[in-house]
C-alpha positions as CSV (number, residue, x, y, z in Angstrom):
1,M,71.5,-93.1,-29.9
2,I,68.3,-93.3,-27.8
3,R,69.5,-94.0,-24.4
4,S,67.4,-95.0,-21.4
5,S,67.9,-92.6,-18.5
6,S,67.3,-95.5,-16.0
7,L,66.6,-99.2,-16.0
8,F,63.2,-100.3,-17.4
9,K,61.7,-103.7,-16.8
10,V,59.2,-105.4,-19.0
11,D,56.6,-107.2,-16.8
12,A,54.7,-110.4,-17.4
13,K,52.0,-108.6,-19.3
14,G,54.4,-107.0,-21.7
15,R,54.3,-103.5,-20.0
16,L,57.5,-101.6,-19.6
17,R,58.1,-100.3,-16.0
18,G,60.2,-97.2,-15.3
19,K,60.2,-93.5,-14.7
20,K,61.4,-92.1,-18.0
21,L,61.6,-93.8,-21.4
22,V,63.6,-91.6,-23.7
23,D,66.0,-88.7,-23.5
24,R,64.4,-86.3,-25.9
25,S,67.4,-83.9,-25.9
26,R,68.5,-85.3,-29.3
27,S,66.5,-85.9,-32.4
28,W,65.1,-89.2,-33.6
29,K,67.3,-89.1,-36.7
30,E,70.4,-88.6,-34.6
31,N,69.3,-91.2,-32.1
32,R,68.9,-94.5,-33.8
33,S,69.8,-97.2,-31.3
34,I,68.7,-98.6,-28.0
35,T,70.6,-100.9,-25.6
36,I,69.4,-104.1,-24.0
37,W,70.9,-105.7,-21.0
38,P,70.2,-109.5,-21.0
39,G,70.1,-109.9,-17.3
40,P,68.2,-112.7,-15.4
41,G,64.4,-112.7,-15.6
42,P,62.6,-110.3,-18.0
43,P,64.8,-108.1,-20.1
44,F,66.1,-104.7,-18.9
45,L,66.9,-101.6,-21.0
46,S,70.2,-100.0,-20.1
47,C,72.9,-97.9,-21.7
48,A,75.6,-100.3,-20.4
49,M,75.6,-103.0,-23.0
50,S,76.0,-103.3,-26.7
51,S,73.4,-101.4,-28.8
52,V,71.0,-102.7,-31.4
53,K,69.3,-100.7,-34.1
54,I,66.0,-99.3,-33.0
55,L,64.4,-100.1,-36.3
56,S,65.1,-103.8,-35.5
57,L,63.3,-103.8,-32.2
58,P,60.9,-106.7,-32.0
59,N,57.2,-105.7,-32.3
60,E,56.5,-106.9,-28.7
61,L,59.2,-104.7,-27.2
62,L,58.1,-101.7,-29.3
63,L,54.5,-102.1,-28.1
64,A,55.7,-102.4,-24.5
65,I,57.7,-99.2,-24.8
66,V,54.7,-97.3,-26.1
67,A,52.5,-98.8,-23.5
68,A,54.9,-97.6,-20.8
69,G,54.7,-94.1,-22.1
70,R,50.9,-94.3,-21.9
71,E,51.0,-95.5,-18.3
72,L,53.0,-92.5,-17.3
73,E,50.5,-90.3,-19.1
74,E,47.4,-91.8,-17.6
75,G,45.9,-89.9,-14.7
76,S,48.0,-86.7,-15.4
77,V,46.2,-83.4,-14.8
78,A,48.5,-81.6,-17.3
79,V,48.1,-81.9,-21.0
80,Q,50.6,-84.2,-22.6
81,Q,51.9,-82.7,-25.8
82,L,53.9,-85.7,-27.0
83,K,51.7,-88.7,-27.1
84,P,53.8,-91.9,-27.3
85,E,51.4,-93.6,-29.8
86,W,51.6,-90.6,-32.1
87,T,55.4,-90.0,-31.7
88,C,56.5,-93.6,-32.2
89,S,54.1,-94.2,-35.1
90,Q,55.9,-91.5,-37.1
91,V,59.4,-93.2,-37.0
92,C,58.9,-95.5,-39.9
93,R,56.3,-97.5,-41.8
94,R,56.7,-100.7,-39.7
95,F,56.4,-98.8,-36.5
96,R,53.2,-97.1,-37.8
97,S,51.8,-100.4,-39.0
98,V,52.5,-102.1,-35.6
99,I,51.2,-99.2,-33.4
100,V,48.1,-98.4,-35.5
101,G,47.3,-102.1,-35.5
102,A,47.3,-102.3,-31.7
103,P,43.9,-101.1,-30.4
104,G,45.0,-101.1,-26.8
105,L,47.4,-98.2,-27.5
106,W,44.5,-95.9,-28.6
107,T,42.3,-96.1,-25.5
108,L,43.5,-93.0,-23.6
109,I,41.8,-90.0,-25.2
110,D,42.9,-86.5,-24.2
111,L,41.1,-83.7,-26.1
112,D,41.2,-79.9,-26.0
113,L,37.6,-78.7,-26.1
114,H,38.7,-75.5,-28.0
115,S,40.6,-77.4,-30.7
116,D,39.2,-77.2,-34.3
117,A,40.6,-80.7,-34.9
118,L,38.8,-82.2,-31.8
119,A,36.2,-84.2,-33.9
120,D,38.8,-85.6,-36.2
121,I,41.2,-86.6,-33.4
122,A,38.4,-88.1,-31.4
123,N,37.1,-90.2,-34.3
124,L,40.6,-91.4,-35.0
125,Y,40.9,-92.8,-31.5
126,F,37.4,-94.3,-31.5
127,T,38.3,-96.0,-34.8
128,R,41.8,-97.3,-34.0
129,S,40.7,-98.5,-30.5
130,Q,38.1,-100.7,-32.2
131,A,35.9,-102.3,-29.5
132,C,38.2,-101.5,-26.5
133,I,37.0,-99.8,-23.4
134,L,38.2,-96.2,-23.2
135,S,39.4,-93.5,-20.8
136,A,38.6,-90.0,-21.9
137,T,39.8,-86.6,-20.7
138,L,38.4,-83.4,-22.2
139,R,39.8,-80.0,-21.1
140,E,38.6,-76.5,-21.5
141,S,41.1,-73.7,-21.2
142,E,40.8,-71.5,-18.1
143,D,41.6,-68.5,-20.3
144,I,38.4,-68.9,-22.3
145,E,35.2,-68.6,-20.3
146,N,31.7,-69.6,-21.3
147,D,32.6,-70.8,-24.8
148,P,29.2,-71.4,-26.4
149,L,30.6,-74.3,-28.5
150,V,31.8,-76.4,-25.6
151,A,28.6,-78.4,-25.4
152,E,28.8,-79.1,-29.2
153,Q,32.4,-80.2,-28.8
154,L,31.6,-82.4,-25.9
155,S,28.9,-84.1,-27.8
156,V,31.5,-86.0,-30.0
157,I,31.9,-88.6,-27.2
158,V,28.1,-89.2,-26.8
159,P,27.9,-91.9,-29.6
160,H,30.7,-93.8,-27.8
161,I,29.8,-93.1,-24.2
162,H,28.9,-96.8,-23.7
163,R,32.6,-97.6,-24.2
164,I,34.1,-95.1,-21.7
165,R,35.1,-96.5,-18.3
166,Q,36.7,-93.3,-16.9
167,L,35.7,-89.8,-17.9
168,R,37.4,-86.6,-16.7
169,L,36.1,-83.1,-17.6
170,F,37.9,-79.8,-16.9
171,L,35.4,-77.0,-17.6
172,S,35.3,-73.2,-17.4
173,A,31.9,-72.8,-19.0
174,D,28.5,-72.8,-17.4
175,S,28.0,-76.4,-16.2
176,Q,24.4,-76.6,-17.1
177,I,25.0,-75.8,-20.7
178,A,28.4,-77.6,-21.2
179,L,27.1,-80.9,-19.7
180,A,23.8,-80.9,-21.5
181,P,24.9,-83.6,-24.0
182,L,25.4,-86.0,-21.1
183,R,22.0,-85.4,-19.5
184,H,20.0,-88.3,-21.0
185,V,22.6,-90.8,-22.2
186,N,23.3,-94.3,-20.9
187,A,26.9,-94.7,-19.8
188,S,26.7,-98.4,-19.3
189,N,30.5,-99.0,-18.7
190,L,31.3,-95.8,-16.8
191,E,33.0,-96.5,-13.5
192,R,34.7,-93.3,-12.6
193,L,33.5,-89.7,-13.3
194,E,35.5,-86.5,-12.4
195,I,34.3,-83.0,-13.3
196,R,36.1,-79.8,-12.3
197,N,34.6,-76.4,-13.0
198,T,37.5,-74.0,-12.6
199,V,35.5,-70.8,-12.8
200,D,32.1,-71.2,-11.1
201,A,32.3,-70.8,-7.4
202,F,28.9,-72.5,-7.1
203,S,26.6,-74.0,-9.7
204,A,23.2,-75.5,-9.8
205,N,22.8,-79.2,-9.6
206,V,23.5,-80.9,-13.0
207,E,21.5,-83.9,-14.2
208,L,23.7,-86.6,-15.7
209,F,23.1,-90.1,-17.3
210,S,19.4,-90.2,-16.5
211,A,19.2,-93.2,-18.9
212,G,21.6,-95.1,-16.6
213,A,25.1,-95.6,-15.4
214,Q,24.9,-98.9,-13.6
215,M,28.7,-99.4,-13.3
216,L,29.4,-96.0,-11.8
217,R,31.2,-96.2,-8.4
218,F,33.3,-93.1,-8.2
219,I,32.2,-89.4,-8.5
220,G,34.5,-86.5,-7.9
221,M,33.1,-83.0,-8.6
222,K,34.4,-79.5,-8.0
223,G,32.2,-76.5,-8.5
224,I,29.0,-78.6,-9.3
225,T,26.9,-81.3,-7.7
226,P,24.9,-84.1,-9.3
227,H,21.2,-83.9,-9.4
228,F,19.4,-86.5,-7.4
229,P,17.4,-88.7,-7.6
230,V,19.0,-90.8,-10.2
231,P,18.8,-94.6,-10.7
232,W,22.6,-95.2,-10.5
233,A,23.3,-93.5,-7.2
234,A,22.6,-96.6,-5.0
235,A,25.8,-98.3,-6.3
236,L,28.1,-95.3,-5.6
237,T,30.9,-96.1,-3.1
238,H,33.0,-92.9,-3.5
239,L,31.6,-89.4,-3.6
240,E,33.6,-86.1,-3.5
241,L,31.8,-82.8,-3.7
242,R,34.0,-79.7,-3.6
243,R,32.8,-76.1,-3.9
244,G,29.4,-77.3,-4.8
245,E,26.0,-76.1,-3.6
246,W,23.8,-79.0,-2.8
247,R,20.0,-78.7,-3.4
248,S,17.5,-81.3,-2.8
249,S,13.8,-81.6,-3.6
250,E,11.4,-79.1,-2.0
251,G,10.7,-79.8,1.7
252,S,13.5,-82.4,2.2
253,S,17.0,-82.0,3.6
254,W,19.9,-82.9,1.3
255,G,21.4,-85.0,4.1
256,A,18.4,-87.3,4.1
257,T,18.4,-87.3,0.3
258,L,22.1,-88.2,0.1
259,A,21.8,-91.0,2.7
260,A,18.7,-92.4,1.0
261,Q,20.2,-92.2,-2.5
262,C,23.7,-93.5,-1.7
263,P,23.4,-96.2,1.0
264,S,26.6,-98.0,-0.2
265,L,29.0,-95.0,0.2
266,A,32.4,-96.0,1.8
267,H,34.2,-92.7,1.1
268,L,32.5,-89.2,1.3
269,S,34.2,-85.8,0.9
270,L,32.1,-82.7,1.0
271,N,31.9,-79.0,1.9
272,M,29.4,-77.8,4.4
273,V,28.0,-74.3,4.8
274,D,25.7,-75.0,7.7
275,I,24.4,-77.9,9.8
276,S,20.7,-77.7,8.9
277,I,21.1,-80.6,6.5
278,G,19.4,-83.4,8.4
279,R,21.0,-86.5,9.7
280,L,22.9,-88.9,7.5
281,H,22.6,-92.6,8.2
282,L,25.5,-94.2,6.2
283,P,26.1,-97.7,7.5
284,C,28.9,-98.6,5.0
285,L,30.9,-95.3,5.4
286,K,34.5,-95.8,6.3
287,F,36.2,-92.5,5.2
288,L,34.7,-89.0,5.8
289,H,36.4,-85.7,4.9
290,I,34.5,-82.5,5.7
291,S,35.4,-78.9,5.1
292,L,33.5,-76.2,7.0
293,L,33.2,-73.3,4.6
294,D,31.8,-70.8,7.1
295,P,32.5,-72.3,10.6
296,D,30.7,-70.6,13.5
297,V,33.7,-70.1,15.8
298,A,31.6,-68.4,18.4
299,D,29.5,-71.6,18.9
300,H,31.5,-73.8,21.1
301,G,29.2,-76.8,20.3
302,H,29.4,-76.4,16.6
303,L,31.9,-79.2,16.0
304,L,30.0,-81.5,18.3
305,A,26.8,-80.8,16.3
306,I,28.7,-81.7,13.1
307,F,29.7,-85.1,14.6
308,G,26.1,-85.6,15.6
309,L,24.9,-85.4,12.0
310,F,26.6,-88.6,11.0
311,D,25.4,-92.0,12.0
312,A,28.3,-94.0,10.6
313,P,29.1,-97.1,12.8
314,A,31.7,-98.4,10.4
315,L,33.6,-95.1,10.1
316,V,37.4,-95.6,10.6
317,E,38.8,-92.2,9.4
318,F,37.4,-88.7,10.0
319,T,39.2,-85.6,8.7
320,I,37.6,-82.2,9.2
321,N,38.9,-78.7,8.1
322,G,37.8,-75.5,9.9
323,P,37.1,-76.2,13.6
324,H,38.3,-73.9,16.3
325,A,40.3,-75.0,19.4
326,D,37.3,-74.4,21.7
327,Q,35.2,-76.6,19.6
328,I,37.7,-79.5,19.8
329,L,37.9,-79.1,23.6
330,V,34.1,-79.4,23.8
331,L,34.1,-82.5,21.6
332,F,36.9,-84.2,23.6
333,N,35.1,-83.5,26.9
334,S,31.7,-84.8,25.7
335,T,30.6,-88.2,26.9
336,T,27.8,-89.0,24.4
337,L,26.1,-88.0,21.2
338,P,22.3,-88.3,21.2
339,H,22.0,-90.1,17.9
340,S,25.5,-91.1,16.7
341,S,28.4,-93.2,17.8
342,F,31.8,-94.0,16.4
343,P,32.8,-97.4,17.8
344,A,35.2,-98.2,14.9
345,L,36.9,-94.8,14.5
346,T,40.7,-95.1,14.6
347,S,42.0,-92.0,12.9
348,L,40.9,-88.4,13.6
349,T,42.4,-85.3,12.0
350,F,41.6,-81.6,12.6
351,V,42.9,-79.1,10.0
352,S,42.6,-75.3,10.2
353,I,43.9,-73.8,7.0
354,S,42.9,-70.2,7.6
355,C,41.5,-69.6,11.1
356,G,42.8,-66.2,11.8
357,C,41.0,-66.0,15.2
358,D,42.3,-64.0,18.1
359,R,40.1,-65.4,20.9
360,I,41.5,-67.2,23.9
361,P,40.8,-70.9,24.2
362,N,38.4,-72.0,26.9
363,D,40.6,-72.9,29.9
364,A,37.6,-74.2,31.7
365,L,37.7,-77.2,29.4
366,P,41.1,-78.8,29.7
367,I,41.8,-82.2,28.1
368,T,42.2,-84.5,31.1
369,S,41.5,-87.8,29.5
370,A,41.0,-89.6,26.2
371,P,37.7,-88.6,24.5
372,P,35.0,-91.2,25.5
373,L,33.3,-90.9,22.1
374,F,36.2,-92.6,20.3
375,P,37.3,-95.7,22.2
376,L,39.4,-97.2,19.5
377,L,41.2,-93.9,18.4
378,S,44.8,-94.8,17.5
379,S,45.8,-91.8,15.4
380,L,45.2,-88.1,16.3
381,S,46.4,-85.2,14.1
382,L,46.2,-81.5,14.8
383,I,47.3,-79.7,11.6
384,H,47.8,-75.9,11.5
385,Q,45.3,-75.7,14.4
386,C,44.8,-72.5,16.3
387,F,46.1,-72.5,19.9
388,M,48.3,-75.5,19.1
389,T,50.2,-75.2,22.4
390,H,47.1,-75.3,24.5
391,L,45.7,-78.4,22.6
392,A,49.1,-80.2,22.5
393,A,49.6,-79.7,26.2
394,G,46.2,-81.1,27.0
395,V,46.6,-84.2,24.9
396,V,50.2,-84.9,25.9
397,S,49.6,-84.4,29.6
398,S,46.8,-87.0,29.5
399,L,48.5,-89.6,27.4
400,H,48.3,-92.1,30.2
401,T,44.6,-92.3,29.5
402,W,45.0,-93.0,25.8
403,P,46.0,-96.7,25.9
404,V,45.4,-97.3,22.2
405,L,46.9,-94.1,20.8
406,K,49.8,-95.1,18.5
407,T,50.4,-91.9,16.5
408,L,50.1,-88.2,17.4
409,T,50.7,-85.6,14.7
410,L,51.3,-82.0,15.7
411,C,51.9,-79.4,13.1
412,P,51.7,-75.7,14.2
413,P,50.5,-73.1,11.7
414,D,53.1,-71.5,9.4
415,G,54.9,-68.7,11.1
416,E,53.9,-69.7,14.6
417,P,56.9,-70.2,17.0
418,V,57.4,-73.8,17.8
419,G,59.3,-73.3,21.1
420,E,56.3,-73.7,23.4
421,V,55.1,-76.9,21.6
422,C,58.7,-78.2,21.8
423,D,58.7,-77.5,25.6
424,T,55.4,-79.3,26.0
425,L,56.8,-82.4,24.2
426,W,60.0,-82.3,26.1
427,N,58.3,-82.1,29.5
428,A,56.0,-85.0,28.5
429,C,59.0,-87.2,27.7
430,R,60.8,-86.2,30.9
431,S,57.7,-87.2,32.9
432,K,58.0,-90.7,31.5
433,P,54.3,-91.6,31.0
434,Q,53.5,-95.3,30.7
435,V,53.3,-95.2,26.9
436,L,54.4,-92.6,24.4
437,P,53.0,-92.7,20.9
438,K,55.0,-92.0,17.8
439,F,55.1,-88.3,17.2
440,R,54.8,-87.0,13.6
441,L,56.2,-83.5,13.4
442,P,57.1,-80.9,10.8
443,A,60.7,-80.1,9.9
444,S,60.7,-76.9,12.0
445,L,59.6,-78.7,15.1
446,L,61.9,-81.6,14.6
447,A,64.8,-79.2,14.3
448,R,63.8,-77.4,17.5
449,M,63.6,-80.7,19.4
450,K,67.1,-81.5,18.1
451,D,68.4,-78.2,19.4
452,R,66.8,-78.8,22.8
453,E,68.5,-82.2,23.0
454,D,71.9,-80.5,22.3
455,E,71.1,-77.8,24.9
456,E,70.2,-80.4,27.5
457,D,72.9,-82.8,26.4
458,E,70.2,-85.5,26.7
459,K,68.1,-87.5,24.2
460,S,64.3,-87.0,24.4
461,G,63.6,-90.7,23.9
462,M,60.8,-89.8,21.5
463,D,59.9,-91.9,18.5
464,T,59.6,-89.2,15.8
465,E,58.8,-89.1,12.1
466,L,58.9,-86.2,9.6
467,F,55.5,-85.0,8.6
468,D,54.7,-82.7,5.6
469,P,51.2,-81.4,5.7
470,T,51.2,-80.1,2.1
471,E,49.3,-83.0,0.5
472,L,46.6,-83.0,3.1
473,I,46.1,-79.2,3.0
474,N,45.9,-79.3,-0.8
475,S,43.2,-81.9,-0.7
476,F,40.8,-79.3,0.7
477,D,41.4,-77.0,-2.3
């Protein structure tokens, strides 16, 4: 019997909702029934009611089951070995006829660029999906570098590129060679493009879709950068560039090039090697994530200079990886930026994944008040930041000057004792400032606060929330 491991609900569009469809621990021949619970509203699958033969499933429910499996597969980074459209179409002739005759079930293409059967599998999906819009993922094994046939294999999607809405490429070959088939094509329906080069630390700019990609809104690249100028860049709203070396035309800064080419950007993530990039005027930008690859920790004004590069009056969230404690102190004590302002900024996050510094923070620059540069700041996060106790003490002792601060996240680096940070928070609560924000703290610091309450036989009165920095730190990988 095929039993559902949890309840599944078929929504109004005929899609099955749930976490897991089938317990594959038993074979299809042995498992030949599925149970249906006729509860109120749309039907549920359960192992609690009387079973019916799986071969008598209505076509609509069969299609919903396969569609549910595809939804779980969509967006996965790992290769899915058991495709629901393949597996279910092998059960019997009726299943095969129903599934093969449903074009919408053949729109998620996932191909191994080293497979000898790639062309046959790709053409099967292109045929069975008929005129449907597609999502395609092509993967190259990290174990095989610079395969000369990758470009030839990738070219199988070129005749159908106008049907692809989302394209993901995982490469380990030279990007210039591997992506050559996409250089001069027109991707008229492409909305989202993700390319990861898992081998090249840096790669030259790659020219893509010079014939047009007017629907393209999202680009995420790791290890490469797109070549500008291109006609489709003006419509981009989301741009992520990781481990890429940006190059612009002779005599112009890439910052000015980026701002001129992508005036509609709302989300920008990029790595920065230096600050000689020119200023970026991005009037629509709301989310900015920066990773400093080689931060100059000896330059106390380095972080302030980074902020001065961006003229983004609509910016609401700024996350930056790599600054030193001294640089944060200089930023917080500055009253103006010559060319930039952040009147809408509400969330500011500093992350230091691998600082390793042994310098003493600048005691001459304590934090005595809320930073004047950010009048609407309601969320401040210090994640794995060096000299966390010094920074935390400055912020917490001046909380009475932060009238709009609602959330303060403090996460000391791994292995650093949390006792001093705990003492800082405890003393702040005892001093009873006018307003205390919610504190988001890691498990180790929350446990230490609980021990302190037990020792003092007194509640801190803090509004706390557990914070896990893993997802944020991994986003800078």
